[in-house]
DOKEVEX-34969 format. One record per residue (C-alpha): residue number from 1; z, y, x. Coordinates in steps of 0.25 Angstrom, whole numbers. Each point is the difference from the previous one (the first is absolute). Layout:
<sites>
SITE seq z y x
SITE NUM Z Y X
...
</sites>
This chain:
<sites>
SITE seq z y x
SITE 1 -183 -62 30
SITE 2 -8 5 -12
SITE 3 2 -11 -12
SITE 4 -16 5 -5
SITE 5 -5 -8 11
SITE 6 7 -13 -2
SITE 7 -3 -5 -14
SITE 8 12 -10 -1
SITE 9 10 9 3
SITE 10 -6 10 -10
SITE 11 2 -10 -11
SITE 12 13 -4 4
SITE 13 5 15 1
SITE 14 -3 3 -16
SITE 15 11 2 -7
SITE 16 2 -1 -14
SITE 17 1 14 -8
SITE 18 13 3 -6
SITE 19 0 11 -8
SITE 20 12 9 1
SITE 21 1 6 -13
SITE 22 12 8 -1
SITE 23 -5 13 6
SITE 24 -11 1 -11
SITE 25 7 9 -9
SITE 26 4 9 11
SITE 27 -14 1 7
SITE 28 -8 2 -12
SITE 29 -9 13 1
SITE 30 4 9 -12
SITE 31 -14 6 2
SITE 32 -8 -12 0
SITE 33 8 -11 -6
SITE 34 -4 -8 13
SITE 35 12 -10 4
SITE 36 1 -2 15
SITE 37 0 -15 2
SITE 38 9 -6 10
SITE 39 -1 -14 8
SITE 40 10 -7 7
SITE 41 -4 -6 14
SITE 42 10 -8 7
SITE 43 -5 -8 12
SITE 44 5 -1 12
SITE 45 -2 14 5
SITE 46 7 6 -12
SITE 47 13 -9 2
SITE 48 0 3 15
SITE 49 -2 15 -3
SITE 50 12 -2 -10
SITE 51 7 -5 10
SITE 52 -2 11 10
SITE 53 3 11 -12
SITE 54 14 -6 -2
SITE 55 4 -4 14
SITE 56 3 -15 -3
SITE 57 -7 -13 -3
SITE 58 -5 -4 -14
SITE 59 8 -13 1
SITE 60 13 9 1
SITE 61 -3 8 -10
SITE 62 -3 -12 -9
SITE 63 15 -2 -1
SITE 64 4 14 -3
SITE 65 3 9 -13
SITE 66 -12 9 -3
SITE 67 0 14 5
SITE 68 -9 12 -3
SITE 69 -4 0 14
SITE 70 -3 -14 0
SITE 71 -8 1 -14
SITE 72 -8 14 5
SITE 73 -5 -8 13
SITE 74 -3 -12 -7
SITE 75 -8 7 -10
SITE 76 -6 10 10
SITE 77 -4 -11 10
SITE 78 -7 -8 -12
SITE 79 -7 11 -6
SITE 80 -5 9 12
SITE 81 -11 -9 4
SITE 82 -10 7 -11
SITE 83 5 13 1
SITE 84 2 6 14
SITE 85 6 13 -5
SITE 86 12 -7 -6
SITE 87 13 2 7
SITE 88 13 -5 -1
SITE 89 5 12 -5
SITE 90 -11 0 -12
SITE 91 4 -14 -2
SITE 92 14 4 -2
SITE 93 -4 10 -10
SITE 94 -8 -9 -8
SITE 95 12 -11 0
SITE 96 9 12 -4
SITE 97 -7 5 -11
SITE 98 0 -16 -5
SITE 99 15 -1 2
SITE 100 2 12 -8
SITE 101 -10 -3 -11
SITE 102 12 -11 -3
SITE 103 -13 -9 0
SITE 104 5 -8 11
SITE 105 12 -2 11
SITE 106 0 -4 14
SITE 107 2 -14 -1
SITE 108 -11 -1 -11
SITE 109 -9 8 11
SITE 110 3 -10 10
SITE 111 -4 -11 -9
SITE 112 -14 6 -3
SITE 113 -4 1 16
SITE 114 5 -15 2
SITE 115 -6 -4 -12
SITE 116 -12 4 7
SITE 117 3 -5 13
SITE 118 2 -13 -7
SITE 119 -14 1 -5
SITE 120 -7 4 12
SITE 121 9 -10 8
SITE 122 2 10 9
SITE 123 13 -9 5
SITE 124 -8 -13 2
SITE 125 2 -13 -9
SITE 126 15 -3 -2
SITE 127 6 -11 10
SITE 128 3 -13 -7
SITE 129 13 -5 3
SITE 130 1 -13 8
SITE 131 9 -11 -3
SITE 132 9 -5 11
SITE 133 -6 -14 6
SITE 134 1 -12 -8
SITE 135 4 7 -14
SITE 136 -9 1 -10
SITE 137 1 6 -15
SITE 138 6 -8 -10
SITE 139 -12 1 -9
SITE 140 -13 6 -2
SITE 141 6 11 -8
SITE 142 10 5 8
SITE 143 -10 2 12
SITE 144 -8 7 -9
SITE 145 12 9 -4
SITE 146 -1 14 7
SITE 147 12 4 8
SITE 148 7 11 -8
SITE 149 1 9 13
SITE 150 -14 -3 4
SITE 151 -10 12 1
SITE 152 -8 1 -13
SITE 153 -15 0 -2
SITE 154 -2 -5 15
SITE 155 6 11 8
SITE 156 9 11 -7
SITE 157 13 4 1
SITE 158 10 -12 -3
SITE 159 7 1 -14
SITE 160 14 -8 -2
SITE 161 4 -4 -13
SITE 162 13 -6 -6
SITE 163 -1 -11 -10
SITE 164 9 1 -12
SITE 165 4 -12 -9
SITE 166 -6 0 -14
SITE 167 9 5 -9
SITE 168 8 9 8
SITE 169 2 15 -1
SITE 170 -5 3 14
</sites>
């Protein structure tokens, strides 16, 4: 099925272009000064490709610590849409250059990719936690307050927070 024949499907398949700028320093042509621009595209196909690359479901990976293989596969699957010559190994080479420069670490690289996924709504909308039947929030402010372990920005990874009482040293 070609989406070009179905205008409504084509419109739904439009994904916001999110620049991936971390490689620009390493992909600048020294002769011309031209910088290679790359853009993430995290859609269902990219996430399915990612799952095949790493051999497990995305939901299971969300609960794991970042690994080099996971970050490399995520960047490869998110960037290969515009560069069919990009390989997983060349993606790894670019990521290695970024890591060796000291500008980013693995966790920061993963956060950059997750931010792009969130902005592109690749994981869909965040589920709204349901209250048990018959229970209601004590007041409107409590109902509007986000759960600390809920995904941020409608679909990113859950981030746990810990409250520290005022005046304590941590």
